[in-house]
C-alpha positions as CSV (number, residue, x, y, z in Angstrom):
1,X,3.9,-37.6,79.0
2,X,1.6,-38.0,81.9
3,X,-1.6,-35.9,81.6
4,X,-4.0,-35.4,84.5
5,X,-7.1,-33.3,85.0
6,X,-8.1,-31.0,87.8
7,X,-11.6,-31.4,89.2
8,X,-12.6,-28.0,87.7
9,X,-11.5,-29.1,84.3
10,X,-13.6,-32.3,84.6
11,X,-16.7,-30.3,85.6
12,X,-16.3,-28.0,82.6
13,X,-15.5,-30.9,80.3
14,X,-18.7,-32.8,81.2
15,X,-20.8,-29.8,80.1
16,X,-19.2,-29.7,76.6
17,X,-21.0,-31.2,73.6
18,X,-19.9,-34.6,72.4
19,X,-18.3,-32.9,69.4
20,X,-16.1,-30.6,71.5
21,X,-15.1,-33.5,73.8
22,X,-14.0,-35.5,70.8
23,X,-12.1,-32.4,69.5
24,X,-10.3,-32.1,72.9
25,X,-9.3,-35.8,72.7
26,X,-7.8,-35.2,69.3
27,X,-5.8,-32.2,70.5
28,X,-4.8,-34.0,73.7
29,X,-3.3,-36.8,71.5
30,X,-1.4,-34.2,69.4
31,X,-0.2,-32.5,72.6
32,X,1.1,-35.8,74.0
33,X,3.0,-36.4,70.8
34,X,4.3,-32.9,70.3
35,X,3.3,-30.2,72.9
36,X,4.5,-27.5,70.6
37,X,2.8,-28.6,67.4
38,X,1.8,-25.4,65.5
39,X,-1.8,-26.6,65.3
40,X,-2.1,-26.2,69.1
41,X,-0.9,-22.6,69.3
42,X,0.7,-23.5,72.7
43,X,1.6,-20.3,74.5
44,X,2.2,-19.0,78.0
45,X,-0.4,-17.0,79.8
46,X,-0.1,-13.8,81.9
47,X,-1.8,-11.9,84.7
48,X,-4.0,-14.2,86.8
49,X,-2.9,-17.2,84.8
50,X,0.9,-16.5,85.0
51,X,2.7,-19.8,85.1
52,X,0.0,-21.6,83.0
53,X,-0.1,-22.3,79.3
54,X,-3.0,-22.5,76.8
55,X,-3.7,-24.7,73.8
56,X,-6.3,-24.2,71.1
57,X,-9.1,-26.8,70.9
58,X,-11.1,-25.1,68.3
59,X,-11.2,-21.5,66.9
60,X,-12.7,-20.3,70.2
61,X,-12.2,-23.1,72.7
62,X,-9.0,-23.2,74.8
63,X,-7.6,-25.6,77.4
64,X,-5.4,-24.2,80.1
65,X,-2.7,-26.4,81.7
66,X,0.2,-26.2,84.1
67,X,3.5,-28.1,83.7
68,X,4.2,-30.2,86.8
69,X,7.5,-31.4,85.6
70,X,9.4,-32.2,82.5
71,X,6.9,-34.9,81.5
72,X,3.8,-34.2,83.5
73,X,1.0,-31.7,83.1
74,X,-2.4,-31.0,84.6
75,X,-5.3,-29.5,82.6
76,X,-7.1,-27.0,84.9
77,X,-9.8,-25.3,82.7
78,X,-11.5,-25.6,79.4
79,X,-13.9,-23.2,77.7
80,X,-14.3,-20.4,75.2
81,X,-11.8,-17.6,75.2
82,X,-14.5,-15.3,76.7
83,X,-15.4,-17.8,79.5
84,X,-11.8,-18.2,80.5
85,X,-10.4,-14.7,80.0
86,X,-13.4,-12.4,79.9
87,X,-12.6,-10.9,76.6
């Protein structure tokens, strides 16, 4: 699977603690091996994020991505549930 990162994702990622960046890398590796692994809680989003999907990084942190094709995705945002969705 080809994984790329939107510039907004990269800006948010840089601001994360080293621990959170490492946690994302672990979840990214799981995602590449099995995008629907139960640990990721991969699910489609609605409303303003319709067409995007979200995976869990920690209990509160999420990464939002969009499928570009059968084997290509772009991560577009990362942050807490509240930062991303406002609730």
